C-alpha positions as a Markdown table, in Angstrom:
| # | Residue | x | y | z |
|---|---|---|---|---|
| 1 | Unk | -27.8 | 14.0 | 6.9 |
| 2 | Unk | -27.2 | 12.2 | 3.6 |
| 3 | Unk | -24.7 | 14.8 | 2.4 |
| 4 | Unk | -22.9 | 14.7 | 5.7 |
| 5 | Unk | -22.6 | 10.9 | 5.5 |
| 6 | Unk | -21.2 | 11.1 | 1.9 |
| 7 | Unk | -18.8 | 13.9 | 3.0 |
| 8 | Unk | -17.5 | 11.8 | 5.9 |
| 9 | Unk | -16.9 | 8.7 | 3.7 |
| 10 | Unk | -15.3 | 10.8 | 0.9 |
| 11 | Unk | -13.1 | 12.7 | 3.4 |
| 12 | Unk | -12.0 | 9.4 | 4.9 |
| 13 | Unk | -11.2 | 7.9 | 1.5 |
| 14 | Unk | -9.1 | 10.9 | 0.4 |
| 15 | Unk | -7.3 | 11.2 | 3.8 |
| 16 | Unk | -6.4 | 7.6 | 4.3 |
| 17 | Unk | -6.5 | 5.9 | 0.9 |
| 18 | Unk | -4.7 | 8.4 | -1.2 |
| 19 | Unk | -1.5 | 7.3 | 0.5 |
| 20 | Unk | 0.5 | 4.3 | -0.7 |
| 21 | Unk | 0.7 | 1.0 | 1.2 |
| 22 | Unk | 3.9 | 0.8 | 3.1 |
| 23 | Unk | 5.1 | -2.7 | 4.0 |
| 24 | Unk | 7.2 | -3.2 | 7.1 |
| 25 | Unk | 9.2 | -5.9 | 5.4 |
| 26 | Unk | 10.4 | -3.7 | 2.6 |
| 27 | Unk | 14.0 | -4.7 | 3.3 |
| 28 | Unk | 13.1 | -8.4 | 3.2 |
| 29 | Unk | 10.9 | -8.0 | 0.1 |
| 30 | Unk | 12.5 | -4.9 | -1.6 |
| 31 | Unk | 10.3 | -5.4 | -4.7 |
| 32 | Unk | 7.6 | -3.6 | -2.7 |
| 33 | Unk | 9.5 | -0.3 | -2.9 |
| 34 | Unk | 11.8 | -0.5 | -6.0 |
| 35 | Unk | 11.1 | -2.1 | -9.3 |
| 36 | Unk | 14.8 | -2.1 | -10.1 |
| 37 | Unk | 15.0 | -5.3 | -8.1 |
| 38 | Unk | 13.2 | -6.9 | -11.0 |
| 39 | Unk | 15.4 | -9.9 | -12.1 |
| 40 | Unk | 18.1 | -8.8 | -9.5 |
| 41 | Unk | 18.9 | -12.4 | -8.6 |
| 42 | Unk | 19.8 | -13.2 | -12.2 |
| 43 | Unk | 17.1 | -15.8 | -12.3 |
| 44 | Unk | 13.4 | -16.3 | -11.9 |
| 45 | Unk | 11.7 | -15.5 | -8.6 |
| 46 | Unk | 8.1 | -15.5 | -7.2 |
| 47 | Unk | 6.9 | -14.1 | -3.9 |
| 48 | Unk | 4.0 | -12.7 | -1.9 |
| 49 | Unk | 3.5 | -10.6 | 1.3 |
| 50 | Unk | 0.3 | -10.2 | 3.4 |
| 51 | Unk | -0.2 | -7.3 | 5.8 |
| 52 | Unk | -3.0 | -7.4 | 8.5 |
| 53 | Unk | -3.5 | -4.1 | 10.2 |
| 54 | Unk | -5.6 | -3.1 | 13.3 |
| 55 | Unk | -7.3 | -6.6 | 13.6 |
| 56 | Unk | -8.7 | -5.7 | 17.0 |
| 57 | Unk | -10.5 | -2.6 | 15.8 |
| 58 | Unk | -13.5 | -1.9 | 13.7 |
| 59 | Unk | -11.3 | -0.6 | 10.8 |
| 60 | Unk | -9.5 | -3.7 | 9.8 |
| 61 | Unk | -7.1 | -3.2 | 6.9 |
| 62 | Unk | -5.6 | -6.0 | 4.8 |
| 63 | Unk | -3.0 | -5.5 | 2.1 |
| 64 | Unk | -1.6 | -8.2 | -0.2 |
| 65 | Unk | 1.3 | -8.0 | -2.7 |
| 66 | Unk | 2.4 | -10.7 | -5.1 |
| 67 | Unk | 5.2 | -10.6 | -7.7 |
| 68 | Unk | 7.2 | -12.6 | -10.2 |
| 69 | Unk | 10.1 | -11.6 | -12.3 |
| 70 | Unk | 12.9 | -13.1 | -14.4 |
| 71 | Unk | 16.2 | -12.0 | -16.0 |
| 72 | Unk | 17.3 | -12.4 | -19.6 |
| 73 | Unk | 21.1 | -12.6 | -19.4 |
| 74 | Unk | 21.7 | -12.4 | -23.1 |
| 75 | Unk | 19.7 | -9.2 | -23.4 |
| 76 | Unk | 20.7 | -7.7 | -20.1 |
| 77 | Unk | 17.2 | -6.9 | -18.9 |
| 78 | Unk | 14.6 | -8.2 | -16.5 |
| 79 | Unk | 10.8 | -8.2 | -16.7 |
| 80 | Unk | 8.2 | -8.8 | -14.0 |
| 81 | Unk | 4.7 | -8.3 | -12.8 |
| 82 | Unk | 3.2 | -7.4 | -9.4 |
| 83 | Unk | -0.3 | -7.3 | -8.1 |
| 84 | Unk | -1.4 | -5.2 | -5.1 |
| 85 | Unk | -4.7 | -5.5 | -3.2 |
| 86 | Unk | -6.0 | -3.6 | -0.2 |
| 87 | Unk | -9.3 | -3.9 | 1.6 |
| 88 | Unk | -10.9 | -2.1 | 4.6 |
| 89 | Unk | -13.6 | -3.8 | 6.5 |
| 90 | Unk | -15.2 | -0.6 | 8.0 |
| 91 | Unk | -15.8 | 1.2 | 4.8 |
| 92 | Unk | -16.0 | -1.6 | 2.2 |
| 93 | Unk | -13.1 | 0.2 | 0.4 |
| 94 | Unk | -11.0 | -1.9 | -2.0 |
| 95 | Unk | -8.0 | -1.1 | -4.1 |
| 96 | Unk | -6.5 | -3.2 | -6.8 |
| 97 | Unk | -3.5 | -2.6 | -9.1 |
| 98 | Unk | -1.4 | -4.6 | -11.5 |
| 99 | Unk | 1.9 | -3.4 | -12.7 |
| 100 | Unk | 4.4 | -4.5 | -15.4 |
| 101 | Unk | 8.0 | -3.8 | -14.7 |
| 102 | Unk | 11.1 | -3.5 | -16.9 |
| 103 | Unk | 14.7 | -3.2 | -15.5 |
| 104 | Unk | 18.2 | -3.0 | -16.9 |
| 105 | Unk | 21.7 | -3.3 | -15.4 |
| 106 | Unk | 24.9 | -1.3 | -16.3 |
| 107 | Unk | 28.3 | -1.9 | -14.8 |
| 108 | Unk | 29.8 | 1.5 | -13.7 |
| 109 | Unk | 33.0 | 0.2 | -12.3 |
| 110 | Unk | 34.7 | -2.9 | -11.0 |
| 111 | Unk | 32.4 | -2.9 | -8.0 |
| 112 | Unk | 29.4 | -0.7 | -8.7 |
| 113 | Unk | 26.3 | -1.2 | -10.9 |
| 114 | Unk | 23.4 | 1.0 | -12.0 |
| 115 | Unk | 19.9 | -0.4 | -12.5 |
| 116 | Unk | 17.2 | 1.8 | -13.9 |
| 117 | Unk | 13.6 | 0.5 | -14.3 |
| 118 | Unk | 10.1 | 1.7 | -15.4 |
| 119 | Unk | 6.7 | 0.4 | -14.3 |
| 120 | Unk | 3.3 | 0.9 | -15.9 |
| 121 | Unk | 0.0 | -0.5 | -14.7 |
| 122 | Unk | -3.7 | -0.2 | -14.2 |
| 123 | Unk | -5.4 | 0.5 | -10.8 |
| 124 | Unk | -8.9 | 0.7 | -9.5 |
| 125 | Unk | -10.5 | 1.7 | -6.3 |
| 126 | Unk | -14.1 | 1.3 | -5.2 |
| 127 | Unk | -16.5 | 1.7 | -2.3 |
| 128 | Unk | -19.8 | -0.1 | -1.6 |
| 129 | Unk | -21.9 | 3.1 | -2.2 |
| 130 | Unk | -24.8 | 0.9 | -3.3 |
| 131 | Unk | -25.4 | 0.1 | 0.4 |
| 132 | Unk | -26.1 | 3.8 | 1.2 |
| 133 | Unk | -29.7 | 4.9 | 1.7 |
| 134 | Unk | -30.3 | 8.5 | 0.6 |
| 135 | Unk | -33.1 | 10.8 | 1.5 |
| 136 | Unk | -34.9 | 10.8 | -1.8 |
| 137 | Unk | -35.1 | 7.0 | -1.7 |
| 138 | Unk | -37.3 | 7.0 | 1.4 |
| 139 | Unk | -41.1 | 7.4 | 1.0 |
| 140 | Unk | -42.6 | 7.7 | 4.5 |
| 141 | Unk | -46.2 | 7.8 | 3.1 |
| 142 | Unk | -46.3 | 4.2 | 2.0 |
| 143 | Unk | -43.2 | 2.9 | 3.7 |
| 144 | Unk | -41.6 | 2.3 | 0.3 |
| 145 | Unk | -37.9 | 2.5 | -0.6 |
| 146 | Unk | -36.9 | 3.6 | -4.1 |
| 147 | Unk | -34.0 | 1.6 | -5.6 |
| 148 | Unk | -32.5 | 4.6 | -7.3 |
| 149 | Unk | -31.5 | 8.2 | -6.4 |
| 150 | Unk | -31.2 | 11.4 | -8.4 |
| 151 | Unk | -29.0 | 13.1 | -5.8 |
| 152 | Unk | -26.4 | 15.0 | -7.8 |
| 153 | Unk | -23.8 | 14.4 | -5.1 |
| 154 | Unk | -23.9 | 10.6 | -5.3 |
| 155 | Unk | -20.4 | 9.1 | -5.8 |
| 156 | Unk | -19.1 | 6.7 | -8.3 |
| 157 | Unk | -18.7 | 3.2 | -6.9 |
| 158 | Unk | -15.4 | 2.6 | -8.8 |
| 159 | Unk | -12.6 | 4.6 | -10.4 |
| 160 | Unk | -10.0 | 3.1 | -12.7 |
| 161 | Unk | -6.8 | 4.8 | -13.8 |
| 162 | Unk | -3.4 | 4.3 | -15.5 |
| 163 | Unk | -0.3 | 4.6 | -13.4 |
| 164 | Unk | 3.4 | 5.1 | -14.3 |
| 165 | Unk | 6.4 | 4.8 | -12.0 |
| 166 | Unk | 10.1 | 4.7 | -12.3 |
| 167 | Unk | 13.0 | 3.6 | -10.0 |
| 168 | Unk | 16.8 | 3.6 | -10.0 |
| 169 | Unk | 19.2 | 1.5 | -8.0 |
| 170 | Unk | 23.0 | 1.6 | -7.3 |
| 171 | Unk | 24.6 | -1.4 | -5.8 |
| 172 | Unk | 27.9 | -3.2 | -5.1 |
| 173 | Unk | 28.5 | -6.6 | -3.6 |
| 174 | Unk | 27.6 | -5.5 | -0.1 |
| 175 | Unk | 25.3 | -2.4 | -0.2 |
| 176 | Unk | 22.6 | -0.7 | -2.3 |
| 177 | Unk | 20.8 | 2.6 | -2.5 |
| 178 | Unk | 17.7 | 3.4 | -4.5 |
| 179 | Unk | 15.2 | 6.1 | -5.5 |
| 180 | Unk | 11.6 | 5.6 | -6.5 |
| 181 | Unk | 9.0 | 7.9 | -8.0 |
| 182 | Unk | 5.4 | 6.5 | -8.2 |
| 183 | Unk | 2.3 | 8.0 | -9.9 |
| 184 | Unk | 4.4 | 10.2 | -12.2 |
| 185 | Unk | 1.3 | 10.9 | -14.2 |
| 186 | Unk | -0.7 | 11.9 | -11.1 |
| 187 | Unk | -3.8 | 9.8 | -12.0 |
| 188 | Unk | -7.3 | 11.1 | -11.0 |
| 189 | Unk | -8.7 | 9.0 | -8.2 |
| 190 | Unk | -11.8 | 11.0 | -7.4 |
| 191 | Unk | -15.0 | 9.1 | -6.8 |
| 192 | Unk | -17.3 | 11.8 | -8.1 |
| 193 | Unk | -18.4 | 12.0 | -11.7 |
| 194 | Unk | -16.8 | 15.3 | -12.5 |
| 195 | Unk | -14.2 | 15.5 | -9.7 |
| 196 | Unk | -10.5 | 15.7 | -10.1 |
| 197 | Unk | -8.4 | 14.4 | -7.3 |
| 198 | Unk | -4.8 | 13.8 | -8.5 |
| 199 | Unk | -2.9 | 11.1 | -6.7 |
| 200 | Unk | 0.2 | 12.7 | -5.1 |
| 201 | Unk | 3.6 | 11.5 | -6.3 |
| 202 | Unk | 5.1 | 9.0 | -3.9 |
| 203 | Unk | 8.9 | 9.6 | -3.5 |
| 204 | Unk | 11.2 | 7.4 | -1.5 |
| 205 | Unk | 15.0 | 7.1 | -1.0 |
| 206 | Unk | 16.1 | 3.8 | 0.5 |
| 207 | Unk | 19.3 | 2.0 | 1.2 |
| 208 | Unk | 21.0 | -0.9 | 2.9 |
| 209 | Unk | 24.6 | -0.3 | 4.0 |
| 210 | Unk | 27.0 | -3.0 | 5.1 |
| 211 | Unk | 28.6 | -2.1 | 8.4 |
| 212 | Unk | 32.1 | -3.7 | 8.5 |
| 213 | Unk | 32.2 | -3.7 | 12.3 |
| 214 | Unk | 33.0 | -7.5 | 12.5 |
| 215 | Unk | 35.5 | -7.7 | 9.7 |
| 216 | Unk | 38.5 | -7.6 | 12.1 |
| 217 | Unk | 37.0 | -10.1 | 14.6 |
| 218 | Unk | 38.3 | -13.6 | 13.9 |
| 219 | Unk | 35.7 | -15.8 | 15.6 |
| 220 | Unk | 33.3 | -18.4 | 14.2 |
| 221 | Unk | 30.3 | -16.2 | 15.1 |
| 222 | Unk | 31.8 | -13.0 | 13.6 |
| 223 | Unk | 32.9 | -14.9 | 10.4 |
| 224 | Unk | 29.3 | -16.0 | 9.8 |
| 225 | Unk | 27.6 | -12.7 | 10.8 |
| 226 | Unk | 26.7 | -9.5 | 8.9 |
| 227 | Unk | 25.3 | -6.3 | 10.1 |
| 228 | Unk | 23.5 | -3.7 | 7.9 |
| 229 | Unk | 22.2 | -0.2 | 8.4 |
| 230 | Unk | 18.7 | 0.3 | 7.0 |
| 231 | Unk | 17.1 | 3.6 | 5.9 |
| 232 | Unk | 13.9 | 4.5 | 4.0 |
| 233 | Unk | 12.7 | 8.1 | 3.6 |
| 234 | Unk | 9.2 | 8.4 | 2.1 |
| 235 | Unk | 7.2 | 11.5 | 1.1 |
| 236 | Unk | 3.7 | 11.7 | -0.5 |
| 237 | Unk | 1.8 | 15.0 | -0.5 |
| 238 | Unk | 2.1 | 16.6 | 3.0 |
| 239 | Unk | 3.0 | 13.4 | 4.7 |
| 240 | Unk | 6.6 | 12.3 | 5.2 |
| 241 | Unk | 8.2 | 9.5 | 7.1 |
| 242 | Unk | 11.7 | 8.1 | 7.9 |
| 243 | Unk | 12.3 | 4.5 | 8.8 |
| 244 | Unk | 15.8 | 3.7 | 10.1 |
| 245 | Unk | 17.1 | 0.6 | 11.8 |
| 246 | Unk | 19.5 | -2.3 | 11.8 |
| 247 | Unk | 19.6 | -5.9 | 10.4 |
| 248 | Unk | 21.6 | -8.8 | 11.6 |
| 249 | Unk | 22.1 | -11.8 | 9.3 |
| 250 | Unk | 23.7 | -15.1 | 10.4 |
| 251 | Unk | 25.2 | -17.5 | 7.9 |
| 252 | Unk | 23.0 | -16.0 | 5.1 |
| 253 | Unk | 20.2 | -18.1 | 6.6 |
| 254 | Unk | 18.6 | -16.2 | 9.5 |
| 255 | Unk | 17.8 | -12.5 | 9.6 |
| 256 | Unk | 16.7 | -10.3 | 12.6 |
| 257 | Unk | 15.9 | -6.7 | 12.3 |
| 258 | Unk | 14.4 | -3.6 | 14.0 |
| 259 | Unk | 13.4 | -0.3 | 12.4 |
| 260 | Unk | 11.9 | 2.8 | 13.9 |
| 261 | Unk | 9.3 | 4.9 | 12.1 |
| 262 | Unk | 9.4 | 8.6 | 12.7 |
| 263 | Unk | 7.5 | 11.7 | 11.4 |
| 264 | Unk | 9.9 | 14.0 | 9.7 |
| 265 | Unk | 7.4 | 16.8 | 9.6 |
| 266 | Unk | 4.6 | 17.0 | 12.2 |
| 267 | Unk | 1.3 | 17.7 | 10.5 |
| 268 | Unk | -0.5 | 18.6 | 13.8 |
| 269 | Unk | 0.3 | 19.1 | 17.5 |
| 270 | Unk | -0.7 | 15.6 | 18.3 |
| 271 | Unk | 1.8 | 14.0 | 16.0 |
| 272 | Unk | 4.6 | 12.2 | 17.7 |
| 273 | Unk | 8.2 | 12.1 | 16.6 |
| 274 | Unk | 8.3 | 8.3 | 16.7 |
| 275 | Unk | 5.1 | 6.5 | 15.6 |
| 276 | Unk | 6.1 | 2.9 | 15.4 |
| 277 | Unk | 8.7 | 0.2 | 16.0 |
| 278 | Unk | 8.9 | -2.7 | 13.5 |
| 279 | Unk | 10.6 | -6.0 | 14.3 |
| 280 | Unk | 11.1 | -8.6 | 11.6 |
| 281 | Unk | 12.7 | -11.9 | 11.1 |
| 282 | Unk | 13.5 | -14.1 | 8.1 |
| 283 | Unk | 14.7 | -17.6 | 7.3 |
| 284 | Unk | 16.2 | -18.8 | 4.0 |
| 285 | Unk | 16.2 | -22.5 | 3.1 |
| 286 | Unk | 17.0 | -24.0 | -0.3 |
| 287 | Unk | 15.7 | -21.1 | -2.4 |
| 288 | Unk | 12.8 | -20.4 | -0.1 |
| 289 | Unk | 12.6 | -17.3 | 2.1 |
| 290 | Unk | 10.1 | -16.8 | 4.9 |
| 291 | Unk | 9.5 | -13.6 | 6.7 |
| 292 | Unk | 7.4 | -12.2 | 9.6 |
| 293 | Unk | 7.2 | -8.8 | 11.1 |
| 294 | Unk | 5.2 | -7.1 | 13.8 |
| 295 | Unk | 4.7 | -3.4 | 14.3 |
| 296 | Unk | 4.3 | -1.7 | 17.7 |
| 297 | Unk | 2.2 | 1.5 | 17.5 |
| 298 | Unk | 3.3 | 4.4 | 19.7 |
| 299 | Unk | 0.5 | 6.7 | 18.8 |
| 300 | Unk | -2.8 | 7.1 | 20.7 |
| 301 | Unk | -4.3 | 4.3 | 18.6 |
| 302 | Unk | -3.9 | 1.7 | 21.3 |
| 303 | Unk | -5.4 | -1.9 | 21.6 |
| 304 | Unk | -5.8 | -2.2 | 17.8 |
| 305 | Unk | -4.0 | -5.5 | 17.5 |
| 306 | Unk | -0.9 | -4.2 | 15.9 |
| 307 | Unk | 0.3 | -4.9 | 12.4 |
| 308 | Unk | 1.3 | -8.4 | 11.3 |
| 309 | Unk | 3.1 | -9.3 | 8.0 |
| 310 | Unk | 3.9 | -12.6 | 6.5 |
| 311 | Unk | 6.0 | -13.1 | 3.4 |
| 312 | Unk | 7.2 | -16.0 | 1.3 |
| 313 | Unk | 9.3 | -16.2 | -1.9 |
| 314 | Unk | 11.1 | -18.7 | -3.9 |
| 315 | Unk | 14.3 | -18.3 | -6.1 |
| 316 | Unk | 14.3 | -20.8 | -8.9 |
| 317 | Unk | 18.0 | -20.0 | -9.5 |
| 318 | Unk | 19.3 | -20.0 | -6.0 |
| 319 | Unk | 22.9 | -21.0 | -7.1 |
| 320 | Unk | 23.1 | -18.4 | -9.8 |
| 321 | Unk | 25.1 | -16.0 | -7.6 |
| 322 | Unk | 28.1 | -18.3 | -7.7 |
| 323 | Unk | 28.5 | -17.5 | -11.4 |
| 324 | Unk | 31.1 | -14.9 | -12.4 |
| 325 | Unk | 28.6 | -12.5 | -14.0 |
| 326 | Unk | 27.0 | -9.2 | -12.9 |
| 327 | Unk | 27.0 | -9.0 | -9.1 |
| 328 | Unk | 23.5 | -9.7 | -7.8 |
| 329 | Unk | 22.1 | -7.2 | -5.3 |
| 330 | Unk | 22.7 | -8.2 | -1.7 |
| 331 | Unk | 19.4 | -8.5 | 0.1 |
| 332 | Unk | 18.0 | -11.1 | 2.4 |
């Protein structure tokens, strides 16, 4: 029984927690998917995003991401730091990681720019295995429980590892496209003493393309409106996903968007082609940006409470875009 229990917990951890956290507001907070956005506003910026998943189920998951970055114009590079935390209520699983980011910018032409970046950090994951009661701890003769176990299959309560990632970004005044590779060193995340479980490389291609459908419409609403096409393809191990959608921005102050999450490759017969719809909205005001999103699940996991995300950020140099320097990346 004890081995079966450990196997179930270990299988659950490798199946669900070896995959990276994906935030629905990645187009409102692009720092979550590409470190080349470090210093992209040509100033100093701070922000945070909180994700609450399946709140009506026994497997509540919360994910939190915070970042700050700044740009050094005289040296043409930006630096930043971000912190990621994830917890699961059902398994006592927790994951923490801190990354340091470095990005540069190069002008390719009159309109296009190239931004490479590198990120290095330390991560740790842990379970509350100290709460497990194993067979050799139970003494039925005197109703006594031993505090220690010599079971050779007992798992480590924590694993720490170094992590290296890299991103690139191409942008003009209206659109951008980026590529990210995470876990290039494939860190070992096994929770057994001698185990070796390399973390799969996380690969993503993402973009935001300005649709000039309103450029020839001369009305007050059209002159203050922008429409973007959003795409984000992700792959990690055997799992792949494509998010695609549209974003509407009014007066650079209000954003409304919808993305559809789909399975590019079905891993089993029960997998659906479309697994979620994500709606998001954002408001910008005097350097502040607020965002909210809600995901509708289309799989058989019903009545889980959905997925809620809240984000907030502040740009200390909100007027820096008016300066005639490198074009800042267009994102809401």
